SENURO-604679 format. One record per residue (C-alpha): residue number from 0; y, z negated, x negated. Coordinates in steps of 0.2 Angstrom, whole numbers. Layout:
<rs>
<r i="NUM" Y="Y" Z="Z" X="X"/>
...
</rs>
This chain:
<rs>
<r i="0" Y="-494" Z="-9" X="-253"/>
<r i="1" Y="-498" Z="-27" X="-249"/>
<r i="2" Y="-491" Z="-35" X="-234"/>
<r i="3" Y="-490" Z="-52" X="-225"/>
<r i="4" Y="-495" Z="-54" X="-207"/>
<r i="5" Y="-483" Z="-60" X="-194"/>
<r i="6" Y="-487" Z="-74" X="-181"/>
<r i="7" Y="-483" Z="-73" X="-163"/>
<r i="8" Y="-482" Z="-85" X="-149"/>
<r i="9" Y="-492" Z="-85" X="-133"/>
<r i="10" Y="-477" Z="-83" X="-123"/>
<r i="11" Y="-472" Z="-67" X="-132"/>
<r i="12" Y="-489" Z="-60" X="-130"/>
<r i="13" Y="-489" Z="-63" X="-111"/>
<r i="14" Y="-471" Z="-56" X="-109"/>
<r i="15" Y="-473" Z="-41" X="-120"/>
<r i="16" Y="-489" Z="-36" X="-112"/>
<r i="17" Y="-482" Z="-38" X="-94"/>
<r i="18" Y="-466" Z="-28" X="-98"/>
<r i="19" Y="-476" Z="-14" X="-107"/>
<r i="20" Y="-487" Z="-12" X="-92"/>
<r i="21" Y="-473" Z="-12" X="-80"/>
<r i="22" Y="-461" Z="0" X="-88"/>
<r i="23" Y="-472" Z="12" X="-98"/>
<r i="24" Y="-460" Z="24" X="-106"/>
<r i="25" Y="-447" Z="36" X="-101"/>
<r i="26" Y="-442" Z="53" X="-107"/>
<r i="27" Y="-432" Z="52" X="-123"/>
<r i="28" Y="-420" Z="67" X="-126"/>
<r i="29" Y="-417" Z="63" X="-144"/>
<r i="30" Y="-422" Z="53" X="-159"/>
<r i="31" Y="-415" Z="36" X="-155"/>
<r i="32" Y="-423" Z="19" X="-152"/>
<r i="33" Y="-437" Z="17" X="-139"/>
<r i="34" Y="-431" Z="16" X="-122"/>
<r i="35" Y="-446" Z="7" X="-116"/>
<r i="36" Y="-444" Z="-12" X="-114"/>
<r i="37" Y="-451" Z="-23" X="-127"/>
<r i="38" Y="-451" Z="-42" X="-129"/>
<r i="39" Y="-446" Z="-50" X="-146"/>
<r i="40" Y="-460" Z="-47" X="-158"/>
<r i="41" Y="-468" Z="-33" X="-147"/>
<r i="42" Y="-484" Z="-33" X="-137"/>
<r i="43" Y="-499" Z="-43" X="-143"/>
<r i="44" Y="-517" Z="-44" X="-139"/>
<r i="45" Y="-522" Z="-41" X="-121"/>
<r i="46" Y="-537" Z="-33" X="-112"/>
<r i="47" Y="-538" Z="-15" X="-106"/>
<r i="48" Y="-527" Z="-15" X="-90"/>
<r i="49" Y="-518" Z="2" X="-87"/>
<r i="50" Y="-525" Z="17" X="-78"/>
<r i="51" Y="-531" Z="32" X="-88"/>
<r i="52" Y="-526" Z="50" X="-84"/>
<r i="53" Y="-541" Z="57" X="-92"/>
<r i="54" Y="-531" Z="64" X="-107"/>
<r i="55" Y="-536" Z="59" X="-125"/>
<r i="56" Y="-531" Z="41" X="-130"/>
<r i="57" Y="-519" Z="38" X="-144"/>
<r i="58" Y="-524" Z="22" X="-155"/>
<r i="59" Y="-510" Z="15" X="-166"/>
<r i="60" Y="-513" Z="1" X="-178"/>
<r i="61" Y="-499" Z="-13" X="-179"/>
<r i="62" Y="-500" Z="-21" X="-196"/>
<r i="63" Y="-489" Z="-36" X="-193"/>
<r i="64" Y="-494" Z="-40" X="-175"/>
<r i="65" Y="-513" Z="-39" X="-179"/>
<r i="66" Y="-517" Z="-27" X="-165"/>
<r i="67" Y="-520" Z="-10" X="-158"/>
<r i="68" Y="-508" Z="-1" X="-146"/>
<r i="69" Y="-517" Z="11" X="-135"/>
<r i="70" Y="-507" Z="26" X="-127"/>
<r i="71" Y="-513" Z="38" X="-114"/>
<r i="72" Y="-507" Z="55" X="-121"/>
<r i="73" Y="-507" Z="62" X="-103"/>
<r i="74" Y="-493" Z="50" X="-98"/>
<r i="75" Y="-487" Z="44" X="-115"/>
<r i="76" Y="-488" Z="26" X="-108"/>
<r i="77" Y="-496" Z="11" X="-115"/>
<r i="78" Y="-512" Z="6" X="-106"/>
<r i="79" Y="-518" Z="-8" X="-117"/>
<r i="80" Y="-516" Z="-18" X="-132"/>
<r i="81" Y="-531" Z="-25" X="-141"/>
<r i="82" Y="-535" Z="-37" X="-155"/>
<r i="83" Y="-541" Z="-30" X="-171"/>
<r i="84" Y="-541" Z="-43" X="-185"/>
<r i="85" Y="-528" Z="-46" X="-198"/>
<r i="86" Y="-517" Z="-33" X="-205"/>
<r i="87" Y="-525" Z="-17" X="-196"/>
<r i="88" Y="-520" Z="-2" X="-206"/>
<r i="89" Y="-531" Z="14" X="-208"/>
<r i="90" Y="-541" Z="19" X="-192"/>
<r i="91" Y="-552" Z="33" X="-187"/>
<r i="92" Y="-563" Z="38" X="-173"/>
<r i="93" Y="-582" Z="43" X="-175"/>
<r i="94" Y="-586" Z="61" X="-173"/>
<r i="95" Y="-592" Z="58" X="-155"/>
<r i="96" Y="-576" Z="48" X="-151"/>
<r i="97" Y="-586" Z="33" X="-144"/>
<r i="98" Y="-581" Z="21" X="-158"/>
<r i="99" Y="-565" Z="16" X="-166"/>
<r i="100" Y="-566" Z="10" X="-184"/>
<r i="101" Y="-551" Z="0" X="-191"/>
<r i="102" Y="-548" Z="-7" X="-208"/>
<r i="103" Y="-542" Z="-25" X="-208"/>
<r i="104" Y="-536" Z="-36" X="-223"/>
<r i="105" Y="-533" Z="-54" X="-227"/>
<r i="106" Y="-521" Z="-50" X="-241"/>
<r i="107" Y="-504" Z="-56" X="-239"/>
<r i="108" Y="-490" Z="-43" X="-237"/>
<r i="109" Y="-480" Z="-39" X="-252"/>
<r i="110" Y="-469" Z="-24" X="-256"/>
<r i="111" Y="-451" Z="-21" X="-262"/>
<r i="112" Y="-441" Z="-36" X="-265"/>
<r i="113" Y="-456" Z="-48" X="-263"/>
<r i="114" Y="-461" Z="-60" X="-276"/>
<r i="115" Y="-479" Z="-59" X="-276"/>
<r i="116" Y="-482" Z="-74" X="-287"/>
<r i="117" Y="-476" Z="-84" X="-272"/>
<r i="118" Y="-487" Z="-77" X="-259"/>
<r i="119" Y="-502" Z="-87" X="-252"/>
<r i="120" Y="-520" Z="-83" X="-259"/>
<r i="121" Y="-529" Z="-69" X="-249"/>
<r i="122" Y="-541" Z="-73" X="-235"/>
<r i="123" Y="-556" Z="-64" X="-240"/>
<r i="124" Y="-565" Z="-69" X="-224"/>
<r i="125" Y="-553" Z="-57" X="-215"/>
<r i="126" Y="-557" Z="-42" X="-225"/>
<r i="127" Y="-568" Z="-28" X="-217"/>
<r i="128" Y="-569" Z="-14" X="-205"/>
<r i="129" Y="-567" Z="-18" X="-186"/>
<r i="130" Y="-578" Z="-9" X="-174"/>
<r i="131" Y="-571" Z="-6" X="-157"/>
<r i="132" Y="-580" Z="2" X="-142"/>
<r i="133" Y="-569" Z="15" X="-135"/>
<r i="134" Y="-576" Z="15" X="-117"/>
<r i="135" Y="-573" Z="-3" X="-114"/>
<r i="136" Y="-559" Z="-5" X="-127"/>
<r i="137" Y="-568" Z="-21" X="-134"/>
<r i="138" Y="-570" Z="-27" X="-151"/>
<r i="139" Y="-589" Z="-26" X="-155"/>
<r i="140" Y="-590" Z="-32" X="-173"/>
<r i="141" Y="-583" Z="-32" X="-190"/>
<r i="142" Y="-592" Z="-24" X="-205"/>
<r i="143" Y="-589" Z="-29" X="-223"/>
<r i="144" Y="-577" Z="-17" X="-232"/>
<r i="145" Y="-574" Z="-24" X="-250"/>
<r i="146" Y="-557" Z="-33" X="-255"/>
<r i="147" Y="-541" Z="-28" X="-246"/>
<r i="148" Y="-548" Z="-13" X="-236"/>
<r i="149" Y="-533" Z="-1" X="-232"/>
<r i="150" Y="-540" Z="16" X="-227"/>
<r i="151" Y="-557" Z="25" X="-226"/>
<r i="152" Y="-566" Z="40" X="-222"/>
<r i="153" Y="-582" Z="42" X="-211"/>
<r i="154" Y="-596" Z="54" X="-216"/>
<r i="155" Y="-600" Z="69" X="-205"/>
<r i="156" Y="-615" Z="61" X="-198"/>
<r i="157" Y="-606" Z="44" X="-194"/>
<r i="158" Y="-618" Z="34" X="-204"/>
<r i="159" Y="-607" Z="30" X="-219"/>
<r i="160" Y="-590" Z="24" X="-222"/>
<r i="161" Y="-580" Z="25" X="-238"/>
<r i="162" Y="-567" Z="12" X="-239"/>
<r i="163" Y="-552" Z="10" X="-252"/>
<r i="164" Y="-550" Z="-7" X="-260"/>
<r i="165" Y="-532" Z="-7" X="-266"/>
<r i="166" Y="-533" Z="-23" X="-276"/>
<r i="167" Y="-550" Z="-19" X="-284"/>
<r i="168" Y="-546" Z="-1" X="-288"/>
<r i="169" Y="-563" Z="4" X="-280"/>
<r i="170" Y="-571" Z="13" X="-265"/>
<r i="171" Y="-584" Z="3" X="-256"/>
<r i="172" Y="-598" Z="13" X="-248"/>
<r i="173" Y="-603" Z="5" X="-232"/>
<r i="174" Y="-619" Z="9" X="-222"/>
<r i="175" Y="-614" Z="7" X="-204"/>
<r i="176" Y="-631" Z="3" X="-197"/>
<r i="177" Y="-636" Z="-11" X="-209"/>
<r i="178" Y="-618" Z="-17" X="-211"/>
<r i="179" Y="-620" Z="-18" X="-230"/>
<r i="180" Y="-610" Z="-11" X="-244"/>
<r i="181" Y="-623" Z="1" X="-253"/>
<r i="182" Y="-612" Z="6" X="-268"/>
<r i="183" Y="-595" Z="2" X="-276"/>
<r i="184" Y="-586" Z="17" X="-285"/>
<r i="185" Y="-572" Z="14" X="-297"/>
<r i="186" Y="-557" Z="26" X="-294"/>
<r i="187" Y="-539" Z="25" X="-300"/>
<r i="188" Y="-527" Z="10" X="-298"/>
<r i="189" Y="-521" Z="5" X="-280"/>
<r i="190" Y="-532" Z="17" X="-270"/>
<r i="191" Y="-526" Z="21" X="-253"/>
<r i="192" Y="-529" Z="37" X="-244"/>
<r i="193" Y="-548" Z="42" X="-241"/>
<r i="194" Y="-552" Z="59" X="-233"/>
<r i="195" Y="-569" Z="67" X="-231"/>
<r i="196" Y="-569" Z="86" X="-236"/>
<r i="197" Y="-574" Z="96" X="-220"/>
<r i="198" Y="-591" Z="101" X="-228"/>
<r i="199" Y="-595" Z="82" X="-229"/>
<r i="200" Y="-600" Z="84" X="-248"/>
<r i="201" Y="-585" Z="75" X="-256"/>
<r i="202" Y="-573" Z="62" X="-253"/>
<r i="203" Y="-555" Z="63" X="-259"/>
<r i="204" Y="-546" Z="46" X="-264"/>
<r i="205" Y="-528" Z="45" X="-268"/>
<r i="206" Y="-523" Z="32" X="-281"/>
<r i="207" Y="-505" Z="26" X="-280"/>
<r i="208" Y="-505" Z="18" X="-297"/>
<r i="209" Y="-511" Z="32" X="-307"/>
<r i="210" Y="-504" Z="47" X="-298"/>
<r i="211" Y="-521" Z="55" X="-296"/>
<r i="212" Y="-534" Z="59" X="-283"/>
<r i="213" Y="-552" Z="55" X="-287"/>
<r i="214" Y="-566" Z="67" X="-280"/>
<r i="215" Y="-582" Z="57" X="-276"/>
<r i="216" Y="-598" Z="67" X="-274"/>
<r i="217" Y="-606" Z="60" X="-259"/>
<r i="218" Y="-624" Z="64" X="-265"/>
<r i="219" Y="-622" Z="55" X="-282"/>
<r i="220" Y="-609" Z="42" X="-276"/>
<r i="221" Y="-599" Z="45" X="-292"/>
<r i="222" Y="-582" Z="53" X="-297"/>
<r i="223" Y="-584" Z="71" X="-302"/>
<r i="224" Y="-566" Z="76" X="-304"/>
<r i="225" Y="-549" Z="68" X="-305"/>
<r i="226" Y="-533" Z="78" X="-299"/>
<r i="227" Y="-516" Z="75" X="-306"/>
<r i="228" Y="-503" Z="74" X="-292"/>
<r i="229" Y="-485" Z="69" X="-289"/>
<r i="230" Y="-480" Z="50" X="-291"/>
<r i="231" Y="-488" Z="38" X="-279"/>
<r i="232" Y="-500" Z="49" X="-269"/>
<r i="233" Y="-503" Z="42" X="-252"/>
<r i="234" Y="-514" Z="54" X="-241"/>
<r i="235" Y="-524" Z="70" X="-241"/>
<r i="236" Y="-528" Z="83" X="-227"/>
<r i="237" Y="-539" Z="98" X="-228"/>
<r i="238" Y="-538" Z="115" X="-220"/>
<r i="239" Y="-552" Z="117" X="-207"/>
<r i="240" Y="-562" Z="128" X="-220"/>
<r i="241" Y="-560" Z="115" X="-233"/>
<r i="242" Y="-553" Z="128" X="-246"/>
<r i="243" Y="-536" Z="119" X="-248"/>
<r i="244" Y="-531" Z="101" X="-248"/>
<r i="245" Y="-513" Z="94" X="-246"/>
<r i="246" Y="-509" Z="78" X="-255"/>
<r i="247" Y="-492" Z="69" X="-252"/>
<r i="248" Y="-483" Z="60" X="-266"/>
<r i="249" Y="-471" Z="46" X="-259"/>
<r i="250" Y="-461" Z="43" X="-275"/>
<r i="251" Y="-462" Z="61" X="-281"/>
<r i="252" Y="-455" Z="68" X="-265"/>
<r i="253" Y="-468" Z="82" X="-265"/>
<r i="254" Y="-484" Z="89" X="-257"/>
<r i="255" Y="-497" Z="95" X="-270"/>
<r i="256" Y="-508" Z="110" X="-264"/>
<r i="257" Y="-526" Z="108" X="-271"/>
<r i="258" Y="-539" Z="122" X="-273"/>
<r i="259" Y="-554" Z="112" X="-268"/>
<r i="260" Y="-566" Z="124" X="-277"/>
<r i="261" Y="-559" Z="121" X="-294"/>
<r i="262" Y="-551" Z="104" X="-289"/>
<r i="263" Y="-535" Z="110" X="-298"/>
<r i="264" Y="-517" Z="110" X="-291"/>
<r i="265" Y="-511" Z="127" X="-286"/>
<r i="266" Y="-494" Z="123" X="-280"/>
<r i="267" Y="-481" Z="109" X="-278"/>
<r i="268" Y="-470" Z="109" X="-262"/>
<r i="269" Y="-454" Z="99" X="-264"/>
<r i="270" Y="-448" Z="90" X="-248"/>
<r i="271" Y="-429" Z="94" X="-247"/>
<r i="272" Y="-425" Z="81" X="-234"/>
<r i="273" Y="-413" Z="67" X="-240"/>
<r i="274" Y="-423" Z="51" X="-245"/>
<r i="275" Y="-439" Z="59" X="-240"/>
<r i="276" Y="-455" Z="50" X="-246"/>
<r i="277" Y="-470" Z="60" X="-240"/>
<r i="278" Y="-483" Z="48" X="-233"/>
<r i="279" Y="-495" Z="53" X="-219"/>
<r i="280" Y="-503" Z="70" X="-216"/>
<r i="281" Y="-511" Z="79" X="-201"/>
<r i="282" Y="-516" Z="97" X="-197"/>
<r i="283" Y="-515" Z="107" X="-181"/>
<r i="284" Y="-532" Z="111" X="-173"/>
<r i="285" Y="-530" Z="130" X="-178"/>
<r i="286" Y="-526" Z="125" X="-196"/>
<r i="287" Y="-509" Z="134" X="-196"/>
<r i="288" Y="-498" Z="119" X="-198"/>
<r i="289" Y="-498" Z="103" X="-209"/>
<r i="290" Y="-487" Z="89" X="-202"/>
<r i="291" Y="-480" Z="77" X="-215"/>
<r i="292" Y="-472" Z="60" X="-212"/>
<r i="293" Y="-458" Z="56" X="-224"/>
<r i="294" Y="-456" Z="37" X="-224"/>
<r i="295" Y="-439" Z="31" X="-227"/>
<r i="296" Y="-432" Z="49" X="-225"/>
<r i="297" Y="-436" Z="47" X="-206"/>
<r i="298" Y="-442" Z="64" X="-204"/>
<r i="299" Y="-458" Z="75" X="-200"/>
<r i="300" Y="-460" Z="90" X="-211"/>
<r i="301" Y="-470" Z="106" X="-205"/>
<r i="302" Y="-479" Z="116" X="-218"/>
<r i="303" Y="-485" Z="134" X="-214"/>
<r i="304" Y="-502" Z="134" X="-222"/>
<r i="305" Y="-501" Z="153" X="-224"/>
<r i="306" Y="-486" Z="152" X="-235"/>
<r i="307" Y="-488" Z="134" X="-241"/>
<r i="308" Y="-470" Z="132" X="-237"/>
<r i="309" Y="-460" Z="120" X="-226"/>
<r i="310" Y="-453" Z="129" X="-211"/>
<r i="311" Y="-446" Z="114" X="-201"/>
<r i="312" Y="-440" Z="96" X="-202"/>
<r i="313" Y="-440" Z="85" X="-187"/>
<r i="314" Y="-430" Z="68" X="-186"/>
<r i="315" Y="-442" Z="55" X="-179"/>
<r i="316" Y="-442" Z="36" X="-179"/>
<r i="317" Y="-438" Z="24" X="-194"/>
<r i="318" Y="-450" Z="26" X="-209"/>
<r i="319" Y="-464" Z="35" X="-201"/>
<r i="320" Y="-481" Z="33" X="-209"/>
<r i="321" Y="-496" Z="37" X="-198"/>
<r i="322" Y="-497" Z="54" X="-189"/>
<r i="323" Y="-510" Z="63" X="-178"/>
<r i="324" Y="-511" Z="78" X="-167"/>
<r i="325" Y="-519" Z="80" X="-150"/>
<r i="326" Y="-535" Z="91" X="-149"/>
<r i="327" Y="-525" Z="104" X="-140"/>
<r i="328" Y="-512" Z="104" X="-154"/>
<r i="329" Y="-497" Z="102" X="-141"/>
<r i="330" Y="-491" Z="85" X="-147"/>
<r i="331" Y="-489" Z="75" X="-163"/>
<r i="332" Y="-488" Z="56" X="-164"/>
<r i="333" Y="-480" Z="47" X="-178"/>
<r i="334" Y="-481" Z="28" X="-181"/>
<r i="335" Y="-463" Z="21" X="-185"/>
<r i="336" Y="-465" Z="4" X="-194"/>
<r i="337" Y="-447" Z="-4" X="-194"/>
<r i="338" Y="-443" Z="3" X="-177"/>
<r i="339" Y="-459" Z="-4" X="-169"/>
<r i="340" Y="-462" Z="12" X="-160"/>
<r i="341" Y="-471" Z="29" X="-159"/>
<r i="342" Y="-462" Z="46" X="-158"/>
<r i="343" Y="-470" Z="59" X="-147"/>
<r i="344" Y="-466" Z="77" X="-154"/>
<r i="345" Y="-468" Z="93" X="-144"/>
<r i="346" Y="-477" Z="105" X="-156"/>
<r i="347" Y="-469" Z="121" X="-148"/>
<r i="348" Y="-451" Z="115" X="-147"/>
<r i="349" Y="-452" Z="103" X="-162"/>
<r i="350" Y="-442" Z="90" X="-154"/>
<r i="351" Y="-445" Z="72" X="-150"/>
<r i="352" Y="-449" Z="71" X="-131"/>
<r i="353" Y="-453" Z="53" X="-130"/>
<r i="354" Y="-453" Z="36" X="-139"/>
<r i="355" Y="-466" Z="23" X="-135"/>
<r i="356" Y="-464" Z="5" X="-139"/>
<r i="357" Y="-479" Z="-2" X="-150"/>
<r i="358" Y="-482" Z="-18" X="-159"/>
<r i="359" Y="-475" Z="-24" X="-175"/>
<r i="360" Y="-475" Z="-12" X="-189"/>
<r i="361" Y="-485" Z="2" X="-183"/>
<r i="362" Y="-495" Z="10" X="-197"/>
<r i="363" Y="-509" Z="22" X="-193"/>
<r i="364" Y="-513" Z="34" X="-178"/>
<r i="365" Y="-529" Z="41" X="-172"/>
<r i="366" Y="-532" Z="52" X="-157"/>
<r i="367" Y="-548" Z="54" X="-147"/>
<r i="368" Y="-556" Z="70" X="-140"/>
</rs>
């Protein structure tokens, strides 16, 4: 989905950063708006300033404010906001947790109700994959990523990045060391979610326009299977053993369960929540629970992987998209675009226990080790 970045004034940057540092966030009993203070437009770029508790860090991409909010999961407070390039969306950490990769794009923002013929031309110089050093929270460089990078997967050895190029209908294969695109693989229309299978031998790419998932063989760098899903598939998550994949379908209101040995659908789960549009996916470390954000439905569904059935629905923020789970499985974080915040969910009680202010239009979430 194409989107246009929003500009901020220097004054708003200073005020928002100062307020976020001073107030942190307070306990939230329910599911209302964030009670952390935020200036108009939300926090913008600032250097690392807050203290760390030693708990894993939560990284949240803010598509419209062009930055990354960094939350200490031990205190659920914002410790820094760093610049990331234009329209940061998909983000992932390297296997060793030392490097954060962020997909950035120079494409203007579109979407429902937007006349795309009146949008300005894309800024291709802004397309790429930003590289951030986690220890210093500093931007290191930007790698090429093809046209309009949106999401990506990292190979198990950390040497290769597979980037979806929404406008081009392709996946760019990026060599991290050389910084060069070594292959371009055609997939379906409007590719979005990109996920590496746990064995590292295949990459699964959702295509919104064709309602399919392309399976790319890593060794051959070619599509070896195409899986039909619900309408407008957005993301994929695997069980730890890689035997099953779960694919969300935004317009279909479903989650397709895929047998990865045959690459065939084995079950379709319908999300019953009113207005649910399944978007992001994450799995608990023990592989027992799949968490699905439901976009405009404003909920987080919990799927039992043993039964492949929804067992709970949790009301979170407005239009949640990105979602991630802490390494101990105790907390789930959802990025809520329109409300410019992040919901913190206690996995045991399945309740929102805190809401943390982020930047403008939070999109993706990644959590360190």
